[in-house]
Structures are given as structure tokens and as C-alpha cells.
PyMOL commands that place a pseudoatom at each C-alpha (Angstrom):
pseudoatom trace, name=CA, resn=MET, resi=1, chain=A, elem=C, hetatm=0, pos=[-22.258, -25.147, 109.883]
pseudoatom trace, name=CA, resn=LYS, resi=2, chain=A, elem=C, hetatm=0, pos=[-20.677, -26.093, 113.175]
pseudoatom trace, name=CA, resn=LEU, resi=3, chain=A, elem=C, hetatm=0, pos=[-17.138, -27.101, 114.038]
pseudoatom trace, name=CA, resn=HIS, resi=4, chain=A, elem=C, hetatm=0, pos=[-18.064, -30.759, 114.579]
pseudoatom trace, name=CA, resn=GLU, resi=5, chain=A, elem=C, hetatm=0, pos=[-19.696, -30.892, 111.132]
pseudoatom trace, name=CA, resn=LEU, resi=6, chain=A, elem=C, hetatm=0, pos=[-16.478, -30.023, 109.278]
pseudoatom trace, name=CA, resn=SER, resi=7, chain=A, elem=C, hetatm=0, pos=[-14.760, -32.822, 107.395]
pseudoatom trace, name=CA, resn=PRO, resi=8, chain=A, elem=C, hetatm=0, pos=[-12.128, -32.976, 104.674]
pseudoatom trace, name=CA, resn=PRO, resi=9, chain=A, elem=C, hetatm=0, pos=[-13.316, -33.509, 101.082]
pseudoatom trace, name=CA, resn=LYS, resi=10, chain=A, elem=C, hetatm=0, pos=[-13.707, -37.034, 99.757]
pseudoatom trace, name=CA, resn=GLY, resi=11, chain=A, elem=C, hetatm=0, pos=[-10.349, -38.542, 98.786]
pseudoatom trace, name=CA, resn=ALA, resi=12, chain=A, elem=C, hetatm=0, pos=[-8.261, -35.958, 100.655]
pseudoatom trace, name=CA, resn=LYS, resi=13, chain=A, elem=C, hetatm=0, pos=[-7.266, -38.332, 103.438]
pseudoatom trace, name=CA, resn=LYS, resi=14, chain=A, elem=C, hetatm=0, pos=[-5.554, -41.541, 102.403]
pseudoatom trace, name=CA, resn=ALA, resi=15, chain=A, elem=C, hetatm=0, pos=[-4.565, -44.350, 104.796]
pseudoatom trace, name=CA, resn=ARG, resi=16, chain=A, elem=C, hetatm=0, pos=[-0.839, -45.096, 104.861]
pseudoatom trace, name=CA, resn=LYS, resi=17, chain=A, elem=C, hetatm=0, pos=[0.359, -48.320, 103.294]
pseudoatom trace, name=CA, resn=ARG, resi=18, chain=A, elem=C, hetatm=0, pos=[0.998, -50.912, 106.054]
pseudoatom trace, name=CA, resn=VAL, resi=19, chain=A, elem=C, hetatm=0, pos=[3.646, -53.202, 104.614]
pseudoatom trace, name=CA, resn=GLY, resi=20, chain=A, elem=C, hetatm=0, pos=[4.773, -56.588, 105.906]
pseudoatom trace, name=CA, resn=ARG, resi=21, chain=A, elem=C, hetatm=0, pos=[1.404, -57.575, 107.364]
pseudoatom trace, name=CA, resn=GLY, resi=22, chain=A, elem=C, hetatm=0, pos=[0.792, -60.956, 105.759]
pseudoatom trace, name=CA, resn=VAL, resi=23, chain=A, elem=C, hetatm=0, pos=[0.681, -62.394, 102.253]
pseudoatom trace, name=CA, resn=GLY, resi=24, chain=A, elem=C, hetatm=0, pos=[-3.010, -61.530, 101.752]
pseudoatom trace, name=CA, resn=SER, resi=25, chain=A, elem=C, hetatm=0, pos=[-2.367, -57.811, 102.045]
pseudoatom trace, name=CA, resn=GLY, resi=26, chain=A, elem=C, hetatm=0, pos=[-0.381, -57.723, 98.806]
pseudoatom trace, name=CA, resn=GLN, resi=27, chain=A, elem=C, hetatm=0, pos=[2.555, -56.142, 100.643]
pseudoatom trace, name=CA, resn=GLY, resi=28, chain=A, elem=C, hetatm=0, pos=[3.569, -59.109, 102.803]
pseudoatom trace, name=CA, resn=LYS, resi=29, chain=A, elem=C, hetatm=0, pos=[6.717, -61.229, 102.918]
pseudoatom trace, name=CA, resn=THR, resi=30, chain=A, elem=C, hetatm=0, pos=[9.329, -58.899, 101.342]
pseudoatom trace, name=CA, resn=ALA, resi=31, chain=A, elem=C, hetatm=0, pos=[7.172, -55.807, 101.989]
pseudoatom trace, name=CA, resn=GLY, resi=32, chain=A, elem=C, hetatm=0, pos=[7.737, -54.271, 98.555]
pseudoatom trace, name=CA, resn=ARG, resi=33, chain=A, elem=C, hetatm=0, pos=[11.547, -54.375, 98.835]
pseudoatom trace, name=CA, resn=GLY, resi=34, chain=A, elem=C, hetatm=0, pos=[12.086, -57.204, 96.347]
pseudoatom trace, name=CA, resn=SER, resi=35, chain=A, elem=C, hetatm=0, pos=[14.287, -60.119, 97.321]
pseudoatom trace, name=CA, resn=LYS, resi=36, chain=A, elem=C, hetatm=0, pos=[17.890, -59.902, 98.497]
pseudoatom trace, name=CA, resn=GLY, resi=37, chain=A, elem=C, hetatm=0, pos=[20.322, -57.111, 97.803]
pseudoatom trace, name=CA, resn=GLN, resi=38, chain=A, elem=C, hetatm=0, pos=[21.562, -54.059, 99.655]
pseudoatom trace, name=CA, resn=LYS, resi=39, chain=A, elem=C, hetatm=0, pos=[18.273, -52.140, 99.479]
pseudoatom trace, name=CA, resn=SER, resi=40, chain=A, elem=C, hetatm=0, pos=[16.261, -55.050, 100.880]
pseudoatom trace, name=CA, resn=ARG, resi=41, chain=A, elem=C, hetatm=0, pos=[18.243, -55.173, 104.126]
pseudoatom trace, name=CA, resn=SER, resi=42, chain=A, elem=C, hetatm=0, pos=[17.468, -53.338, 107.322]
pseudoatom trace, name=CA, resn=GLY, resi=43, chain=A, elem=C, hetatm=0, pos=[19.599, -50.193, 107.359]
pseudoatom trace, name=CA, resn=GLY, resi=44, chain=A, elem=C, hetatm=0, pos=[20.583, -50.892, 103.763]
pseudoatom trace, name=CA, resn=GLY, resi=45, chain=A, elem=C, hetatm=0, pos=[20.981, -48.408, 100.965]
pseudoatom trace, name=CA, resn=VAL, resi=46, chain=A, elem=C, hetatm=0, pos=[23.744, -46.109, 99.806]
pseudoatom trace, name=CA, resn=ARG, resi=47, chain=A, elem=C, hetatm=0, pos=[24.758, -42.649, 100.993]
pseudoatom trace, name=CA, resn=VAL, resi=48, chain=A, elem=C, hetatm=0, pos=[23.822, -39.498, 99.117]
pseudoatom trace, name=CA, resn=GLY, resi=49, chain=A, elem=C, hetatm=0, pos=[26.073, -38.982, 96.107]
pseudoatom trace, name=CA, resn=PHE, resi=50, chain=A, elem=C, hetatm=0, pos=[27.224, -42.618, 95.910]
pseudoatom trace, name=CA, resn=GLU, resi=51, chain=A, elem=C, hetatm=0, pos=[27.498, -43.781, 92.280]
pseudoatom trace, name=CA, resn=GLY, resi=52, chain=A, elem=C, hetatm=0, pos=[28.120, -47.495, 92.704]
pseudoatom trace, name=CA, resn=GLY, resi=53, chain=A, elem=C, hetatm=0, pos=[31.859, -47.179, 93.130]
pseudoatom trace, name=CA, resn=GLN, resi=54, chain=A, elem=C, hetatm=0, pos=[32.283, -44.978, 90.055]
pseudoatom trace, name=CA, resn=MET, resi=55, chain=A, elem=C, hetatm=0, pos=[34.217, -41.763, 90.810]
pseudoatom trace, name=CA, resn=PRO, resi=56, chain=A, elem=C, hetatm=0, pos=[31.468, -39.429, 92.107]
pseudoatom trace, name=CA, resn=ILE, resi=57, chain=A, elem=C, hetatm=0, pos=[30.705, -36.234, 90.206]
pseudoatom trace, name=CA, resn=GLN, resi=58, chain=A, elem=C, hetatm=0, pos=[31.800, -34.000, 93.094]
pseudoatom trace, name=CA, resn=ARG, resi=59, chain=A, elem=C, hetatm=0, pos=[35.262, -35.592, 92.801]
pseudoatom trace, name=CA, resn=ARG, resi=60, chain=A, elem=C, hetatm=0, pos=[35.348, -35.653, 88.976]
pseudoatom trace, name=CA, resn=LEU, resi=61, chain=A, elem=C, hetatm=0, pos=[34.697, -31.931, 88.572]
pseudoatom trace, name=CA, resn=PRO, resi=62, chain=A, elem=C, hetatm=0, pos=[37.619, -29.515, 88.906]
pseudoatom trace, name=CA, resn=LYS, resi=63, chain=A, elem=C, hetatm=0, pos=[37.718, -27.337, 92.001]
pseudoatom trace, name=CA, resn=ARG, resi=64, chain=A, elem=C, hetatm=0, pos=[38.391, -23.610, 91.800]
pseudoatom trace, name=CA, resn=GLY, resi=65, chain=A, elem=C, hetatm=0, pos=[38.408, -20.655, 94.103]
pseudoatom trace, name=CA, resn=PHE, resi=66, chain=A, elem=C, hetatm=0, pos=[38.198, -20.202, 97.817]
pseudoatom trace, name=CA, resn=THR, resi=67, chain=A, elem=C, hetatm=0, pos=[35.351, -19.563, 100.237]
pseudoatom trace, name=CA, resn=ASN, resi=68, chain=A, elem=C, hetatm=0, pos=[36.219, -17.451, 103.222]
pseudoatom trace, name=CA, resn=ILE, resi=69, chain=A, elem=C, hetatm=0, pos=[34.276, -18.918, 106.155]
pseudoatom trace, name=CA, resn=PHE, resi=70, chain=A, elem=C, hetatm=0, pos=[34.919, -15.786, 108.223]
pseudoatom trace, name=CA, resn=ARG, resi=71, chain=A, elem=C, hetatm=0, pos=[33.359, -13.473, 105.607]
pseudoatom trace, name=CA, resn=LYS, resi=72, chain=A, elem=C, hetatm=0, pos=[31.359, -10.596, 107.063]
pseudoatom trace, name=CA, resn=GLN, resi=73, chain=A, elem=C, hetatm=0, pos=[27.845, -10.304, 105.688]
pseudoatom trace, name=CA, resn=TRP, resi=74, chain=A, elem=C, hetatm=0, pos=[26.352, -6.865, 105.212]
pseudoatom trace, name=CA, resn=ALA, resi=75, chain=A, elem=C, hetatm=0, pos=[22.695, -5.894, 105.189]
pseudoatom trace, name=CA, resn=VAL, resi=76, chain=A, elem=C, hetatm=0, pos=[22.214, -3.147, 102.596]
pseudoatom trace, name=CA, resn=VAL, resi=77, chain=A, elem=C, hetatm=0, pos=[20.108, -0.118, 103.532]
pseudoatom trace, name=CA, resn=ASN, resi=78, chain=A, elem=C, hetatm=0, pos=[19.569, 2.836, 101.197]
pseudoatom trace, name=CA, resn=VAL, resi=79, chain=A, elem=C, hetatm=0, pos=[19.186, 6.502, 102.131]
pseudoatom trace, name=CA, resn=ARG, resi=80, chain=A, elem=C, hetatm=0, pos=[15.553, 6.438, 100.888]
pseudoatom trace, name=CA, resn=ASP, resi=81, chain=A, elem=C, hetatm=0, pos=[14.763, 3.782, 103.540]
pseudoatom trace, name=CA, resn=LEU, resi=82, chain=A, elem=C, hetatm=0, pos=[15.713, 6.207, 106.338]
pseudoatom trace, name=CA, resn=THR, resi=83, chain=A, elem=C, hetatm=0, pos=[12.851, 8.605, 105.531]
pseudoatom trace, name=CA, resn=ARG, resi=84, chain=A, elem=C, hetatm=0, pos=[10.555, 6.568, 107.812]
pseudoatom trace, name=CA, resn=PHE, resi=85, chain=A, elem=C, hetatm=0, pos=[12.497, 7.704, 110.894]
pseudoatom trace, name=CA, resn=GLU, resi=86, chain=A, elem=C, hetatm=0, pos=[11.567, 10.986, 112.599]
pseudoatom trace, name=CA, resn=ALA, resi=87, chain=A, elem=C, hetatm=0, pos=[13.816, 14.034, 112.268]
pseudoatom trace, name=CA, resn=GLY, resi=88, chain=A, elem=C, hetatm=0, pos=[16.631, 14.142, 114.830]
pseudoatom trace, name=CA, resn=SER, resi=89, chain=A, elem=C, hetatm=0, pos=[16.314, 10.478, 115.844]
pseudoatom trace, name=CA, resn=VAL, resi=90, chain=A, elem=C, hetatm=0, pos=[19.271, 8.135, 116.299]
pseudoatom trace, name=CA, resn=VAL, resi=91, chain=A, elem=C, hetatm=0, pos=[19.195, 5.322, 113.738]
pseudoatom trace, name=CA, resn=ASP, resi=92, chain=A, elem=C, hetatm=0, pos=[21.334, 2.290, 114.599]
pseudoatom trace, name=CA, resn=ALA, resi=93, chain=A, elem=C, hetatm=0, pos=[21.162, -1.434, 113.758]
pseudoatom trace, name=CA, resn=ARG, resi=94, chain=A, elem=C, hetatm=0, pos=[18.613, -2.105, 116.531]
pseudoatom trace, name=CA, resn=ALA, resi=95, chain=A, elem=C, hetatm=0, pos=[16.297, 0.658, 115.253]
pseudoatom trace, name=CA, resn=MET, resi=96, chain=A, elem=C, hetatm=0, pos=[16.577, -0.725, 111.720]
pseudoatom trace, name=CA, resn=VAL, resi=97, chain=A, elem=C, hetatm=0, pos=[15.634, -4.217, 112.912]
pseudoatom trace, name=CA, resn=ASP, resi=98, chain=A, elem=C, hetatm=0, pos=[12.616, -2.793, 114.759]
pseudoatom trace, name=CA, resn=ALA, resi=99, chain=A, elem=C, hetatm=0, pos=[11.586, -0.878, 111.612]
pseudoatom trace, name=CA, resn=GLY, resi=100, chain=A, elem=C, hetatm=0, pos=[11.941, -4.041, 109.501]
pseudoatom trace, name=CA, resn=LEU, resi=101, chain=A, elem=C, hetatm=0, pos=[14.790, -2.723, 107.326]
pseudoatom trace, name=CA, resn=VAL, resi=102, chain=A, elem=C, hetatm=0, pos=[17.301, -5.334, 108.538]
pseudoatom trace, name=CA, resn=ARG, resi=103, chain=A, elem=C, hetatm=0, pos=[16.535, -8.944, 109.431]
pseudoatom trace, name=CA, resn=SER, resi=104, chain=A, elem=C, hetatm=0, pos=[19.084, -9.347, 112.225]
pseudoatom trace, name=CA, resn=SER, resi=105, chain=A, elem=C, hetatm=0, pos=[21.189, -7.002, 114.330]
pseudoatom trace, name=CA, resn=ARG, resi=106, chain=A, elem=C, hetatm=0, pos=[24.090, -9.478, 113.991]
pseudoatom trace, name=CA, resn=LEU, resi=107, chain=A, elem=C, hetatm=0, pos=[24.500, -8.480, 110.336]
pseudoatom trace, name=CA, resn=GLY, resi=108, chain=A, elem=C, hetatm=0, pos=[26.621, -5.425, 109.713]
pseudoatom trace, name=CA, resn=VAL, resi=109, chain=A, elem=C, hetatm=0, pos=[24.714, -2.565, 108.091]
pseudoatom trace, name=CA, resn=LYS, resi=110, chain=A, elem=C, hetatm=0, pos=[26.033, -0.830, 104.976]
pseudoatom trace, name=CA, resn=LEU, resi=111, chain=A, elem=C, hetatm=0, pos=[24.399, 2.446, 103.936]
pseudoatom trace, name=CA, resn=LEU, resi=112, chain=A, elem=C, hetatm=0, pos=[24.116, 3.132, 100.201]
pseudoatom trace, name=CA, resn=ALA, resi=113, chain=A, elem=C, hetatm=0, pos=[23.029, 6.326, 98.443]
pseudoatom trace, name=CA, resn=GLN, resi=114, chain=A, elem=C, hetatm=0, pos=[19.875, 5.429, 96.490]
pseudoatom trace, name=CA, resn=GLY, resi=115, chain=A, elem=C, hetatm=0, pos=[17.072, 7.918, 97.096]
pseudoatom trace, name=CA, resn=GLU, resi=116, chain=A, elem=C, hetatm=0, pos=[16.912, 11.241, 98.907]
pseudoatom trace, name=CA, resn=ILE, resi=117, chain=A, elem=C, hetatm=0, pos=[16.397, 12.403, 102.495]
pseudoatom trace, name=CA, resn=SER, resi=118, chain=A, elem=C, hetatm=0, pos=[15.301, 15.841, 103.647]
pseudoatom trace, name=CA, resn=HIS, resi=119, chain=A, elem=C, hetatm=0, pos=[15.421, 15.733, 107.452]
pseudoatom trace, name=CA, resn=PRO, resi=120, chain=A, elem=C, hetatm=0, pos=[18.474, 15.353, 109.737]
pseudoatom trace, name=CA, resn=LEU, resi=121, chain=A, elem=C, hetatm=0, pos=[19.268, 11.991, 111.396]
pseudoatom trace, name=CA, resn=THR, resi=122, chain=A, elem=C, hetatm=0, pos=[22.109, 10.553, 113.437]
pseudoatom trace, name=CA, resn=VAL, resi=123, chain=A, elem=C, hetatm=0, pos=[22.971, 7.331, 111.637]
pseudoatom trace, name=CA, resn=LYS, resi=124, chain=A, elem=C, hetatm=0, pos=[25.229, 4.648, 113.173]
pseudoatom trace, name=CA, resn=VAL, resi=125, chain=A, elem=C, hetatm=0, pos=[26.286, 1.987, 110.643]
pseudoatom trace, name=CA, resn=GLY, resi=126, chain=A, elem=C, hetatm=0, pos=[29.174, -0.392, 110.012]
pseudoatom trace, name=CA, resn=ARG, resi=127, chain=A, elem=C, hetatm=0, pos=[29.942, 0.924, 106.521]
pseudoatom trace, name=CA, resn=CYS, resi=128, chain=A, elem=C, hetatm=0, pos=[28.809, 3.856, 104.432]
pseudoatom trace, name=CA, resn=SER, resi=129, chain=A, elem=C, hetatm=0, pos=[29.345, 4.882, 100.806]
pseudoatom trace, name=CA, resn=LYS, resi=130, chain=A, elem=C, hetatm=0, pos=[30.798, 8.327, 100.130]
pseudoatom trace, name=CA, resn=ALA, resi=131, chain=A, elem=C, hetatm=0, pos=[27.643, 9.475, 98.279]
pseudoatom trace, name=CA, resn=ALA, resi=132, chain=A, elem=C, hetatm=0, pos=[25.385, 8.313, 101.134]
pseudoatom trace, name=CA, resn=ARG, resi=133, chain=A, elem=C, hetatm=0, pos=[27.552, 10.199, 103.659]
pseudoatom trace, name=CA, resn=GLU, resi=134, chain=A, elem=C, hetatm=0, pos=[27.250, 13.379, 101.566]
pseudoatom trace, name=CA, resn=LYS, resi=135, chain=A, elem=C, hetatm=0, pos=[23.440, 13.072, 101.330]
pseudoatom trace, name=CA, resn=ILE, resi=136, chain=A, elem=C, hetatm=0, pos=[23.013, 12.579, 105.091]
pseudoatom trace, name=CA, resn=GLN, resi=137, chain=A, elem=C, hetatm=0, pos=[25.323, 15.494, 105.867]
pseudoatom trace, name=CA, resn=ALA, resi=138, chain=A, elem=C, hetatm=0, pos=[23.600, 17.720, 103.264]
pseudoatom trace, name=CA, resn=ALA, resi=139, chain=A, elem=C, hetatm=0, pos=[20.316, 17.110, 105.103]
pseudoatom trace, name=CA, resn=GLY, resi=140, chain=A, elem=C, hetatm=0, pos=[21.982, 18.253, 108.342]
pseudoatom trace, name=CA, resn=GLY, resi=141, chain=A, elem=C, hetatm=0, pos=[22.496, 14.758, 109.752]
pseudoatom trace, name=CA, resn=ILE, resi=142, chain=A, elem=C, hetatm=0, pos=[25.492, 12.961, 111.264]
pseudoatom trace, name=CA, resn=ILE, resi=143, chain=A, elem=C, hetatm=0, pos=[27.053, 9.668, 110.103]
pseudoatom trace, name=CA, resn=GLU, resi=144, chain=A, elem=C, hetatm=0, pos=[28.943, 7.542, 112.623]
pseudoatom trace, name=CA, resn=VAL, resi=145, chain=A, elem=C, hetatm=0, pos=[30.794, 4.452, 111.391]
pseudoatom trace, name=CA, resn=VAL, resi=146, chain=A, elem=C, hetatm=0, pos=[30.877, 2.013, 114.321]
for i in range(1, 146): cmd.bond("trace and resi %d" % i, "trace and resi %d" % (i + 1))
show_as sticks, trace
zoom trace
């Protein structure tokens, strides 16, 4: 089989419906929009969430709480995840992004205590749990909260 012999299976490609191209096409004149009314007009239709003038559901439901738009998001890293780094290396947000532990260096990194570590590391994170700090220090490492 050669590249020029490839073709999609029968029925996989379907021609788009060309509306408004004469009465004989079956989709002429009103082009499938019916006659008159808001939805038949050019640019017609209603916005998302519009309920025909009835009070919309997002206004009928009670509102509660508060969303802080300045909330800091933290990427969670556990002590067991740090075992992939070599002994004595400096582990910061950039190193964690390169290792695939954290998606973005813009997120703050919080170190939690799940798992064990046996070799010393210098870890630079935004936040650290007390148990995680104790495990890193027990292994001979250093925790820096930056």
C-alpha cells in the first residue's frame, strides 16, 4: 500500500448541507429556518441562559459564599516524590517542573509528608508541613521556605 492509495472508509466523509441554493435542493427559500420569527432572522437568536423573559435560573437561585479571586494555588508534592532527585541536589520549583512533578513554576509548591526519603536534599518550597520538614531533616537534608 502506498500513500496515494489511502482513502477513508465508505461513508466516513459526508458533504456539508448547502442551504439556500434554490427550491429544488429541498433547503431553498427559508433555508431550513422556518418562516418569520427571531430565529429566522440574520443575527437572530437569544443569548445563553435566556428563558424567554422568565427570571433566569442563575437569578432565581440563592447566592452564598465568596470566591477570593486573589487566592494562591498550591501544587502538592509529597516527600516520596523527591526520591527521584540525586543525593545533595538542590530541589526548587524549576527542578520540580523539569522532573514533571509540578505543571508550572508559577504555582506555589507545598511539600507534604507522604512517603519516606533516605538521602539528603536541599529543598526550596513555598510551604511545608511539619511532618515533611522532620522527614527531610531526619534524612540529613535542609528545608528552605521561600
